[in-house]
mmCIF file as Biopython writes it, N, C-alpha, C and O atoms, coordinates in Angstrom:
data_model
#
loop_
_atom_site.group_PDB
_atom_site.id
_atom_site.type_symbol
_atom_site.label_atom_id
_atom_site.label_alt_id
_atom_site.label_comp_id
_atom_site.label_asym_id
_atom_site.label_entity_id
_atom_site.label_seq_id
_atom_site.pdbx_PDB_ins_code
_atom_site.Cartn_x
_atom_site.Cartn_y
_atom_site.Cartn_z
_atom_site.occupancy
_atom_site.B_iso_or_equiv
_atom_site.auth_seq_id
_atom_site.auth_asym_id
_atom_site.pdbx_PDB_model_num
ATOM 1   N N  . MET A ? 1  ? -55.304 25.425 46.655 1.0 0.0 1  A 1 
ATOM 2   C CA . MET A ? 1  ? -55.503 25.712 45.226 1.0 0.0 1  A 1 
ATOM 3   C C  . MET A ? 1  ? -56.801 26.242 44.786 1.0 0.0 1  A 1 
ATOM 4   O O  . MET A ? 1  ? -57.828 25.628 45.075 1.0 0.0 1  A 1 
ATOM 5   N N  . THR A ? 2  ? -56.834 27.252 44.161 1.0 0.0 2  A 1 
ATOM 6   C CA . THR A ? 2  ? -58.238 27.752 43.687 1.0 0.0 2  A 1 
ATOM 7   C C  . THR A ? 2  ? -58.724 27.091 42.538 1.0 0.0 2  A 1 
ATOM 8   O O  . THR A ? 2  ? -57.932 26.816 41.637 1.0 0.0 2  A 1 
ATOM 9   N N  . GLU A ? 3  ? -59.988 26.782 42.444 1.0 0.0 3  A 1 
ATOM 10  C CA . GLU A ? 3  ? -60.569 26.316 41.332 1.0 0.0 3  A 1 
ATOM 11  C C  . GLU A ? 3  ? -60.771 27.292 40.189 1.0 0.0 3  A 1 
ATOM 12  O O  . GLU A ? 3  ? -61.038 28.465 40.450 1.0 0.0 3  A 1 
ATOM 13  N N  . ILE A ? 4  ? -60.673 26.930 39.110 1.0 0.0 4  A 1 
ATOM 14  C CA . ILE A ? 4  ? -60.697 27.668 37.854 1.0 0.0 4  A 1 
ATOM 15  C C  . ILE A ? 4  ? -62.209 27.961 37.520 1.0 0.0 4  A 1 
ATOM 16  O O  . ILE A ? 4  ? -62.858 26.987 37.137 1.0 0.0 4  A 1 
ATOM 17  N N  . PRO A ? 5  ? -62.803 29.073 37.605 1.0 0.0 5  A 1 
ATOM 18  C CA . PRO A ? 5  ? -64.328 29.238 37.329 1.0 0.0 5  A 1 
ATOM 19  C C  . PRO A ? 5  ? -64.615 28.494 35.875 1.0 0.0 5  A 1 
ATOM 20  O O  . PRO A ? 5  ? -63.783 28.283 34.992 1.0 0.0 5  A 1 
ATOM 21  N N  . GLU A ? 6  ? -65.733 28.224 35.871 1.0 0.0 6  A 1 
ATOM 22  C CA . GLU A ? 6  ? -66.361 27.402 34.881 1.0 0.0 6  A 1 
ATOM 23  C C  . GLU A ? 6  ? -66.267 28.313 33.477 1.0 0.0 6  A 1 
ATOM 24  O O  . GLU A ? 6  ? -65.849 27.828 32.426 1.0 0.0 6  A 1 
ATOM 25  N N  . GLU A ? 7  ? -66.698 29.655 33.603 1.0 0.0 7  A 1 
ATOM 26  C CA . GLU A ? 7  ? -66.504 30.719 32.555 1.0 0.0 7  A 1 
ATOM 27  C C  . GLU A ? 7  ? -65.169 30.770 32.007 1.0 0.0 7  A 1 
ATOM 28  O O  . GLU A ? 7  ? -65.058 30.884 30.787 1.0 0.0 7  A 1 
ATOM 29  N N  . VAL A ? 8  ? -64.161 30.702 32.720 1.0 0.0 8  A 1 
ATOM 30  C CA . VAL A ? 8  ? -62.743 30.851 32.509 1.0 0.0 8  A 1 
ATOM 31  C C  . VAL A ? 8  ? -62.423 29.577 31.598 1.0 0.0 8  A 1 
ATOM 32  O O  . VAL A ? 8  ? -61.860 29.657 30.506 1.0 0.0 8  A 1 
ATOM 33  N N  . LYS A ? 9  ? -62.864 28.372 32.204 1.0 0.0 9  A 1 
ATOM 34  C CA . LYS A ? 9  ? -62.560 27.046 31.369 1.0 0.0 9  A 1 
ATOM 35  C C  . LYS A ? 9  ? -63.191 27.092 30.042 1.0 0.0 9  A 1 
ATOM 36  O O  . LYS A ? 9  ? -62.642 26.528 29.095 1.0 0.0 9  A 1 
ATOM 37  N N  . ILE A ? 10 ? -64.409 27.780 29.888 1.0 0.0 10 A 1 
ATOM 38  C CA . ILE A ? 10 ? -64.992 27.912 28.610 1.0 0.0 10 A 1 
ATOM 39  C C  . ILE A ? 10 ? -64.231 28.898 27.551 1.0 0.0 10 A 1 
ATOM 40  O O  . ILE A ? 10 ? -64.102 28.646 26.353 1.0 0.0 10 A 1 
ATOM 41  N N  . PHE A ? 11 ? -63.776 30.003 28.181 1.0 0.0 11 A 1 
ATOM 42  C CA . PHE A ? 11 ? -63.133 30.867 27.503 1.0 0.0 11 A 1 
ATOM 43  C C  . PHE A ? 11 ? -61.854 30.312 26.845 1.0 0.0 11 A 1 
ATOM 44  O O  . PHE A ? 11 ? -61.532 30.549 25.681 1.0 0.0 11 A 1 
ATOM 45  N N  . LEU A ? 12 ? -61.128 29.515 27.750 1.0 0.0 12 A 1 
ATOM 46  C CA . LEU A ? 12 ? -59.884 28.754 27.302 1.0 0.0 12 A 1 
ATOM 47  C C  . LEU A ? 12 ? -60.141 27.901 26.374 1.0 0.0 12 A 1 
ATOM 48  O O  . LEU A ? 12 ? -59.345 27.978 25.438 1.0 0.0 12 A 1 
ATOM 49  N N  . VAL A ? 13 ? -60.975 27.084 26.263 1.0 0.0 13 A 1 
ATOM 50  C CA . VAL A ? 13 ? -61.442 26.125 25.361 1.0 0.0 13 A 1 
ATOM 51  C C  . VAL A ? 13 ? -61.719 26.836 24.007 1.0 0.0 13 A 1 
ATOM 52  O O  . VAL A ? 13 ? -61.219 26.393 22.973 1.0 0.0 13 A 1 
ATOM 53  N N  . GLU A ? 14 ? -62.442 27.838 24.010 1.0 0.0 14 A 1 
ATOM 54  C CA . GLU A ? 14 ? -62.948 28.685 22.853 1.0 0.0 14 A 1 
ATOM 55  C C  . GLU A ? 14 ? -61.810 29.317 22.353 1.0 0.0 14 A 1 
ATOM 56  O O  . GLU A ? 14 ? -61.640 29.302 21.134 1.0 0.0 14 A 1 
ATOM 57  N N  . ALA A ? 15 ? -61.031 29.851 23.051 1.0 0.0 15 A 1 
ATOM 58  C CA . ALA A ? 15 ? -59.750 30.758 22.581 1.0 0.0 15 A 1 
ATOM 59  C C  . ALA A ? 15 ? -58.936 29.704 21.874 1.0 0.0 15 A 1 
ATOM 60  O O  . ALA A ? 15 ? -58.687 29.840 20.676 1.0 0.0 15 A 1 
ATOM 61  N N  . TYR A ? 16 ? -58.472 28.565 22.618 1.0 0.0 16 A 1 
ATOM 62  C CA . TYR A ? 16 ? -57.634 27.661 21.795 1.0 0.0 16 A 1 
ATOM 63  C C  . TYR A ? 16 ? -58.219 27.358 20.397 1.0 0.0 16 A 1 
ATOM 64  O O  . TYR A ? 16 ? -57.519 27.447 19.388 1.0 0.0 16 A 1 
ATOM 65  N N  . GLU A ? 17 ? -59.526 26.996 20.362 1.0 0.0 17 A 1 
ATOM 66  C CA . GLU A ? 17 ? -60.189 26.559 19.073 1.0 0.0 17 A 1 
ATOM 67  C C  . GLU A ? 17 ? -60.034 27.701 18.130 1.0 0.0 17 A 1 
ATOM 68  O O  . GLU A ? 17 ? -59.745 27.453 16.960 1.0 0.0 17 A 1 
ATOM 69  N N  . ASN A ? 18 ? -60.213 29.048 18.567 1.0 0.0 18 A 1 
ATOM 70  C CA . ASN A ? 18 ? -60.238 30.296 17.706 1.0 0.0 18 A 1 
ATOM 71  C C  . ASN A ? 18 ? -58.591 30.321 17.165 1.0 0.0 18 A 1 
ATOM 72  O O  . ASN A ? 18 ? -58.277 30.524 15.992 1.0 0.0 18 A 1 
ATOM 73  N N  . LEU A ? 19 ? -57.862 30.130 18.009 1.0 0.0 19 A 1 
ATOM 74  C CA . LEU A ? 19 ? -56.398 30.224 17.824 1.0 0.0 19 A 1 
ATOM 75  C C  . LEU A ? 19 ? -55.968 29.148 16.819 1.0 0.0 19 A 1 
ATOM 76  O O  . LEU A ? 19 ? -55.189 29.501 15.934 1.0 0.0 19 A 1 
ATOM 77  N N  . ASP A ? 20 ? -56.381 27.890 16.853 1.0 0.0 20 A 1 
ATOM 78  C CA . ASP A ? 20 ? -56.176 26.961 16.032 1.0 0.0 20 A 1 
ATOM 79  C C  . ASP A ? 20 ? -56.633 27.362 14.520 1.0 0.0 20 A 1 
ATOM 80  O O  . ASP A ? 20 ? -55.941 27.216 13.513 1.0 0.0 20 A 1 
ATOM 81  N N  . GLN A ? 21 ? -57.833 27.851 14.577 1.0 0.0 21 A 1 
ATOM 82  C CA . GLN A ? 21 ? -58.528 28.216 13.227 1.0 0.0 21 A 1 
ATOM 83  C C  . GLN A ? 21 ? -57.576 29.538 12.611 1.0 0.0 21 A 1 
ATOM 84  O O  . GLN A ? 21 ? -57.357 29.635 11.403 1.0 0.0 21 A 1 
ATOM 85  N N  . VAL A ? 22 ? -57.113 30.410 13.493 1.0 0.0 22 A 1 
ATOM 86  C CA . VAL A ? 22 ? -56.395 31.555 12.958 1.0 0.0 22 A 1 
ATOM 87  C C  . VAL A ? 22 ? -54.902 30.691 12.463 1.0 0.0 22 A 1 
ATOM 88  O O  . VAL A ? 22 ? -54.392 31.010 11.390 1.0 0.0 22 A 1 
ATOM 89  N N  . GLU A ? 23 ? -54.470 29.949 13.044 1.0 0.0 23 A 1 
ATOM 90  C CA . GLU A ? 23 ? -53.291 29.412 12.591 1.0 0.0 23 A 1 
ATOM 91  C C  . GLU A ? 23 ? -53.423 28.815 11.037 1.0 0.0 23 A 1 
ATOM 92  O O  . GLU A ? 23 ? -52.679 29.085 10.094 1.0 0.0 23 A 1 
ATOM 93  N N  . GLN A ? 24 ? -54.404 28.062 11.040 1.0 0.0 24 A 1 
ATOM 94  C CA . GLN A ? 24 ? -54.744 27.360 9.790  1.0 0.0 24 A 1 
ATOM 95  C C  . GLN A ? 24 ? -55.078 28.374 8.681  1.0 0.0 24 A 1 
ATOM 96  O O  . GLN A ? 24 ? -54.648 28.213 7.540  1.0 0.0 24 A 1 
ATOM 97  N N  . ASP A ? 25 ? -55.781 29.329 8.995  1.0 0.0 25 A 1 
ATOM 98  C CA . ASP A ? 25 ? -55.986 30.402 7.938  1.0 0.0 25 A 1 
ATOM 99  C C  . ASP A ? 25 ? -54.831 31.108 7.433  1.0 0.0 25 A 1 
ATOM 100 O O  . ASP A ? 25 ? -54.691 31.398 6.245  1.0 0.0 25 A 1 
ATOM 101 N N  . LEU A ? 26 ? -53.848 31.435 8.524  1.0 0.0 26 A 1 
ATOM 102 C CA . LEU A ? 26 ? -52.827 32.021 8.189  1.0 0.0 26 A 1 
ATOM 103 C C  . LEU A ? 26 ? -51.814 31.156 7.115  1.0 0.0 26 A 1 
ATOM 104 O O  . LEU A ? 26 ? -51.198 31.645 6.168  1.0 0.0 26 A 1 
ATOM 105 N N  . VAL A ? 27 ? -51.825 29.889 7.497  1.0 0.0 27 A 1 
ATOM 106 C CA . VAL A ? 27 ? -51.112 28.960 6.624  1.0 0.0 27 A 1 
ATOM 107 C C  . VAL A ? 27 ? -51.673 28.937 5.221  1.0 0.0 27 A 1 
ATOM 108 O O  . VAL A ? 27 ? -50.967 28.913 4.212  1.0 0.0 27 A 1 
ATOM 109 N N  . ASP A ? 28 ? -53.089 28.947 5.229  1.0 0.0 28 A 1 
ATOM 110 C CA . ASP A ? 28 ? -53.841 28.973 4.002  1.0 0.0 28 A 1 
ATOM 111 C C  . ASP A ? 28 ? -53.721 30.333 3.270  1.0 0.0 28 A 1 
ATOM 112 O O  . ASP A ? 28 ? -53.922 30.362 2.056  1.0 0.0 28 A 1 
ATOM 113 N N  . LEU A ? 29 ? -53.443 31.318 3.862  1.0 0.0 29 A 1 
ATOM 114 C CA . LEU A ? 29 ? -53.377 32.770 3.353  1.0 0.0 29 A 1 
ATOM 115 C C  . LEU A ? 29 ? -51.904 32.816 2.584  1.0 0.0 29 A 1 
ATOM 116 O O  . LEU A ? 29 ? -51.729 33.624 1.672  1.0 0.0 29 A 1 
ATOM 117 N N  . GLU A ? 30 ? -50.937 31.973 2.970  1.0 0.0 30 A 1 
ATOM 118 C CA . GLU A ? 30 ? -49.770 31.957 2.328  1.0 0.0 30 A 1 
ATOM 119 C C  . GLU A ? 30 ? -49.877 31.673 0.885  1.0 0.0 30 A 1 
ATOM 120 O O  . GLU A ? 30 ? -49.242 32.202 -0.028 1.0 0.0 30 A 1 
ATOM 121 N N  . LYS A ? 31 ? -50.844 30.688 0.817  1.0 0.0 31 A 1 
ATOM 122 C CA . LYS A ? 31 ? -51.113 30.131 -0.549 1.0 0.0 31 A 1 
ATOM 123 C C  . LYS A ? 31 ? -52.075 31.042 -1.456 1.0 0.0 31 A 1 
ATOM 124 O O  . LYS A ? 31 ? -51.997 31.157 -2.679 1.0 0.0 31 A 1 
ATOM 125 N N  . ALA A ? 32 ? -53.039 31.694 -0.566 1.0 0.0 32 A 1 
ATOM 126 C CA . ALA A ? 32 ? -53.944 32.493 -1.287 1.0 0.0 32 A 1 
ATOM 127 C C  . ALA A ? 32 ? -54.059 33.822 -0.614 1.0 0.0 32 A 1 
ATOM 128 O O  . ALA A ? 32 ? -55.100 34.008 0.016  1.0 0.0 32 A 1 
ATOM 129 N N  . PRO A ? 33 ? -53.155 34.792 -0.639 1.0 0.0 33 A 1 
ATOM 130 C CA . PRO A ? 33 ? -53.080 35.945 0.110  1.0 0.0 33 A 1 
ATOM 131 C C  . PRO A ? 33 ? -54.230 36.935 -0.216 1.0 0.0 33 A 1 
ATOM 132 O O  . PRO A ? 33 ? -54.398 37.882 0.553  1.0 0.0 33 A 1 
ATOM 133 N N  . THR A ? 34 ? -54.943 36.805 -1.176 1.0 0.0 34 A 1 
ATOM 134 C CA . THR A ? 34 ? -55.974 37.662 -1.467 1.0 0.0 34 A 1 
ATOM 135 C C  . THR A ? 34 ? -57.426 37.274 -1.054 1.0 0.0 34 A 1 
ATOM 136 O O  . THR A ? 34 ? -58.401 38.010 -1.202 1.0 0.0 34 A 1 
ATOM 137 N N  . ASP A ? 35 ? -57.444 36.070 -0.536 1.0 0.0 35 A 1 
ATOM 138 C CA . ASP A ? 35 ? -58.647 35.409 -0.210 1.0 0.0 35 A 1 
ATOM 139 C C  . ASP A ? 35 ? -59.341 36.135 0.816  1.0 0.0 35 A 1 
ATOM 140 O O  . ASP A ? 35 ? -59.009 36.028 1.996  1.0 0.0 35 A 1 
ATOM 141 N N  . GLY A ? 36 ? -60.336 36.906 0.413  1.0 0.0 36 A 1 
ATOM 142 C CA . GLY A ? 36 ? -61.029 37.716 1.279  1.0 0.0 36 A 1 
ATOM 143 C C  . GLY A ? 36 ? -61.865 36.916 2.535  1.0 0.0 36 A 1 
ATOM 144 O O  . GLY A ? 36 ? -61.981 37.405 3.659  1.0 0.0 36 A 1 
ATOM 145 N N  . GLU A ? 37 ? -62.318 35.849 2.209  1.0 0.0 37 A 1 
ATOM 146 C CA . GLU A ? 37 ? -62.962 35.019 3.136  1.0 0.0 37 A 1 
ATOM 147 C C  . GLU A ? 37 ? -61.983 34.502 4.218  1.0 0.0 37 A 1 
ATOM 148 O O  . GLU A ? 37 ? -62.295 34.550 5.408  1.0 0.0 37 A 1 
ATOM 149 N N  . LEU A ? 38 ? -60.779 34.001 3.788  1.0 0.0 38 A 1 
ATOM 150 C CA . LEU A ? 38 ? -59.783 33.763 4.948  1.0 0.0 38 A 1 
ATOM 151 C C  . LEU A ? 38 ? -59.377 34.814 5.806  1.0 0.0 38 A 1 
ATOM 152 O O  . LEU A ? 38 ? -59.162 34.569 6.993  1.0 0.0 38 A 1 
ATOM 153 N N  . ILE A ? 39 ? -59.247 35.961 5.342  1.0 0.0 39 A 1 
ATOM 154 C CA . ILE A ? 39 ? -58.965 37.192 5.929  1.0 0.0 39 A 1 
ATOM 155 C C  . ILE A ? 39 ? -60.045 37.487 6.889  1.0 0.0 39 A 1 
ATOM 156 O O  . ILE A ? 39 ? -59.744 37.748 8.054  1.0 0.0 39 A 1 
ATOM 157 N N  . ASN A ? 40 ? -61.251 37.470 6.513  1.0 0.0 40 A 1 
ATOM 158 C CA . ASN A ? 40 ? -62.444 37.820 7.404  1.0 0.0 40 A 1 
ATOM 159 C C  . ASN A ? 40 ? -62.441 36.700 8.475  1.0 0.0 40 A 1 
ATOM 160 O O  . ASN A ? 40 ? -62.809 37.083 9.585  1.0 0.0 40 A 1 
ATOM 161 N N  . SER A ? 41 ? -62.099 35.387 8.366  1.0 0.0 41 A 1 
ATOM 162 C CA . SER A ? 41 ? -62.058 34.437 9.259  1.0 0.0 41 A 1 
ATOM 163 C C  . SER A ? 41 ? -61.146 34.729 10.397 1.0 0.0 41 A 1 
ATOM 164 O O  . SER A ? 41 ? -61.432 34.541 11.579 1.0 0.0 41 A 1 
ATOM 165 N N  . VAL A ? 42 ? -60.035 35.198 9.949  1.0 0.0 42 A 1 
ATOM 166 C CA . VAL A ? 42 ? -58.896 35.599 10.976 1.0 0.0 42 A 1 
ATOM 167 C C  . VAL A ? 42 ? -59.473 36.737 11.716 1.0 0.0 42 A 1 
ATOM 168 O O  . VAL A ? 42 ? -59.591 36.642 12.938 1.0 0.0 42 A 1 
ATOM 169 N N  . PHE A ? 43 ? -59.853 37.831 11.077 1.0 0.0 43 A 1 
ATOM 170 C CA . PHE A ? 43 ? -60.400 38.742 11.889 1.0 0.0 43 A 1 
ATOM 171 C C  . PHE A ? 43 ? -61.625 38.467 12.936 1.0 0.0 43 A 1 
ATOM 172 O O  . PHE A ? 43 ? -61.711 39.001 14.041 1.0 0.0 43 A 1 
ATOM 173 N N  . ARG A ? 44 ? -62.400 37.692 12.477 1.0 0.0 44 A 1 
ATOM 174 C CA . ARG A ? 44 ? -63.667 37.176 13.215 1.0 0.0 44 A 1 
ATOM 175 C C  . ARG A ? 44 ? -63.228 36.295 14.556 1.0 0.0 44 A 1 
ATOM 176 O O  . ARG A ? 44 ? -63.838 36.305 15.625 1.0 0.0 44 A 1 
ATOM 177 N N  . ALA A ? 45 ? -62.106 35.580 14.272 1.0 0.0 45 A 1 
ATOM 178 C CA . ALA A ? 45 ? -61.519 34.758 15.415 1.0 0.0 45 A 1 
ATOM 179 C C  . ALA A ? 45 ? -60.885 35.598 16.391 1.0 0.0 45 A 1 
ATOM 180 O O  . ALA A ? 45 ? -60.959 35.379 17.600 1.0 0.0 45 A 1 
ATOM 181 N N  . ILE A ? 46 ? -60.216 36.630 15.837 1.0 0.0 46 A 1 
ATOM 182 C CA . ILE A ? 46 ? -59.418 37.494 17.008 1.0 0.0 46 A 1 
ATOM 183 C C  . ILE A ? 46 ? -60.469 38.503 17.589 1.0 0.0 46 A 1 
ATOM 184 O O  . ILE A ? 46 ? -60.334 38.998 18.709 1.0 0.0 46 A 1 
ATOM 185 N N  . HIS A ? 47 ? -61.446 38.758 16.819 1.0 0.0 47 A 1 
ATOM 186 C CA . HIS A ? 47 ? -62.395 39.546 17.477 1.0 0.0 47 A 1 
ATOM 187 C C  . HIS A ? 47 ? -63.133 38.929 18.652 1.0 0.0 47 A 1 
ATOM 188 O O  . HIS A ? 47 ? -63.297 39.471 19.746 1.0 0.0 47 A 1 
ATOM 189 N N  . THR A ? 48 ? -63.567 37.690 18.275 1.0 0.0 48 A 1 
ATOM 190 C CA . THR A ? 48 ? -64.203 36.769 19.279 1.0 0.0 48 A 1 
ATOM 191 C C  . THR A ? 48 ? -63.332 36.505 20.629 1.0 0.0 48 A 1 
ATOM 192 O O  . THR A ? 48 ? -63.860 36.396 21.736 1.0 0.0 48 A 1 
ATOM 193 N N  . ILE A ? 49 ? -62.087 36.427 20.424 1.0 0.0 49 A 1 
ATOM 194 C CA . ILE A ? 49 ? -61.152 36.300 21.598 1.0 0.0 49 A 1 
ATOM 195 C C  . ILE A ? 49 ? -61.083 37.587 22.273 1.0 0.0 49 A 1 
ATOM 196 O O  . ILE A ? 49 ? -61.021 37.654 23.501 1.0 0.0 49 A 1 
ATOM 197 N N  . LYS A ? 50 ? -61.091 38.608 21.522 1.0 0.0 50 A 1 
ATOM 198 C CA . LYS A ? 50 ? -60.976 39.985 22.274 1.0 0.0 50 A 1 
ATOM 199 C C  . LYS A ? 50 ? -62.302 40.301 22.926 1.0 0.0 50 A 1 
ATOM 200 O O  . LYS A ? 50 ? -62.238 40.924 23.986 1.0 0.0 50 A 1 
ATOM 201 N N  . GLY A ? 51 ? -63.389 40.000 22.502 1.0 0.0 51 A 1 
ATOM 202 C CA . GLY A ? 51 ? -64.826 40.399 22.984 1.0 0.0 51 A 1 
ATOM 203 C C  . GLY A ? 51 ? -64.935 39.421 24.200 1.0 0.0 51 A 1 
ATOM 204 O O  . GLY A ? 51 ? -65.486 39.803 25.233 1.0 0.0 51 A 1 
ATOM 205 N N  . ASN A ? 52 ? -64.460 38.271 24.095 1.0 0.0 52 A 1 
ATOM 206 C CA . ASN A ? 52 ? -64.705 37.274 25.238 1.0 0.0 52 A 1 
ATOM 207 C C  . ASN A ? 52 ? -63.857 37.646 26.403 1.0 0.0 52 A 1 
ATOM 208 O O  . ASN A ? 52 ? -64.200 37.524 27.579 1.0 0.0 52 A 1 
ATOM 209 N N  . SER A ? 53 ? -62.726 38.106 25.978 1.0 0.0 53 A 1 
ATOM 210 C CA . SER A ? 53 ? -61.613 38.617 27.014 1.0 0.0 53 A 1 
ATOM 211 C C  . SER A ? 53 ? -62.125 39.721 27.853 1.0 0.0 53 A 1 
ATOM 212 O O  . SER A ? 53 ? -61.822 39.764 29.045 1.0 0.0 53 A 1 
ATOM 213 N N  . GLY A ? 54 ? -62.932 40.677 27.271 1.0 0.0 54 A 1 
ATOM 214 C CA . GLY A ? 54 ? -63.375 41.984 27.854 1.0 0.0 54 A 1 
ATOM 215 C C  . GLY A ? 54 ? -64.459 41.482 28.604 1.0 0.0 54 A 1 
ATOM 216 O O  . GLY A ? 54 ? -64.622 42.020 29.699 1.0 0.0 54 A 1 
ATOM 217 N N  . PHE A ? 55 ? -65.358 40.448 28.235 1.0 0.0 55 A 1 
ATOM 218 C CA . PHE A ? 55 ? -66.454 40.254 29.046 1.0 0.0 55 A 1 
ATOM 219 C C  . PHE A ? 55 ? -65.894 39.541 30.296 1.0 0.0 55 A 1 
ATOM 220 O O  . PHE A ? 55 ? -66.530 39.643 31.345 1.0 0.0 55 A 1 
ATOM 221 N N  . LEU A ? 56 ? -64.813 38.866 30.263 1.0 0.0 56 A 1 
ATOM 222 C CA . LEU A ? 56 ? -64.359 38.202 31.546 1.0 0.0 56 A 1 
ATOM 223 C C  . LEU A ? 56 ? -63.432 39.403 32.391 1.0 0.0 56 A 1 
ATOM 224 O O  . LEU A ? 56 ? -62.994 39.100 33.501 1.0 0.0 56 A 1 
ATOM 225 N N  . ALA A ? 57 ? -63.207 40.513 31.928 1.0 0.0 57 A 1 
ATOM 226 C CA . ALA A ? 57 ? -62.367 41.590 32.425 1.0 0.0 57 A 1 
ATOM 227 C C  . ALA A ? 57 ? -60.860 41.186 32.252 1.0 0.0 57 A 1 
ATOM 228 O O  . ALA A ? 57 ? -60.009 41.488 33.089 1.0 0.0 57 A 1 
ATOM 229 N N  . PHE A ? 58 ? -60.607 40.527 31.181 1.0 0.0 58 A 1 
ATOM 230 C CA . PHE A ? 58 ? -59.040 40.081 31.052 1.0 0.0 58 A 1 
ATOM 231 C C  . PHE A ? 58 ? -58.377 41.300 30.322 1.0 0.0 58 A 1 
ATOM 232 O O  . PHE A ? 58 ? -57.905 41.193 29.190 1.0 0.0 58 A 1 
ATOM 233 N N  . ASN A ? 59 ? -58.373 42.428 31.020 1.0 0.0 59 A 1 
ATOM 234 C CA . ASN A ? 59 ? -57.980 43.651 30.356 1.0 0.0 59 A 1 
ATOM 235 C C  . ASN A ? 59 ? -56.720 43.649 29.512 1.0 0.0 59 A 1 
ATOM 236 O O  . ASN A ? 59 ? -56.644 44.450 28.580 1.0 0.0 59 A 1 
ATOM 237 N N  . LYS A ? 60 ? -55.691 42.780 29.777 1.0 0.0 60 A 1 
ATOM 238 C CA . LYS A ? 60 ? -54.392 42.836 29.072 1.0 0.0 60 A 1 
ATOM 239 C C  . LYS A ? 60 ? -54.547 42.130 27.738 1.0 0.0 60 A 1 
ATOM 240 O O  . LYS A ? 60 ? -53.761 42.377 26.823 1.0 0.0 60 A 1 
ATOM 241 N N  . LEU A ? 61 ? -55.621 41.183 27.587 1.0 0.0 61 A 1 
ATOM 242 C CA . LEU A ? 61 ? -55.891 40.498 26.296 1.0 0.0 61 A 1 
ATOM 243 C C  . LEU A ? 61 ? -56.769 41.410 25.400 1.0 0.0 61 A 1 
ATOM 244 O O  . LEU A ? 61 ? -56.759 41.409 24.169 1.0 0.0 61 A 1 
ATOM 245 N N  . GLU A ? 62 ? -57.598 42.256 26.278 1.0 0.0 62 A 1 
ATOM 246 C CA . GLU A ? 62 ? -58.697 43.120 25.551 1.0 0.0 62 A 1 
ATOM 247 C C  . GLU A ? 62 ? -57.995 44.218 24.861 1.0 0.0 62 A 1 
ATOM 248 O O  . GLU A ? 62 ? -58.632 45.046 24.211 1.0 0.0 62 A 1 
#
């Protein structure tokens, strides 16, 4: 079995953290749908995942 590269492990940890944040922000947005900071937080987290996936050439995520 092939060892997962350290960069991929880091990506996965960060992606899960960002997805957890997105999930919480979306729940909070149900209560405050016009909260600009929550909306920005969702976009930042998704943008981070997208950027990191591009860096690692995960083209299907990018």
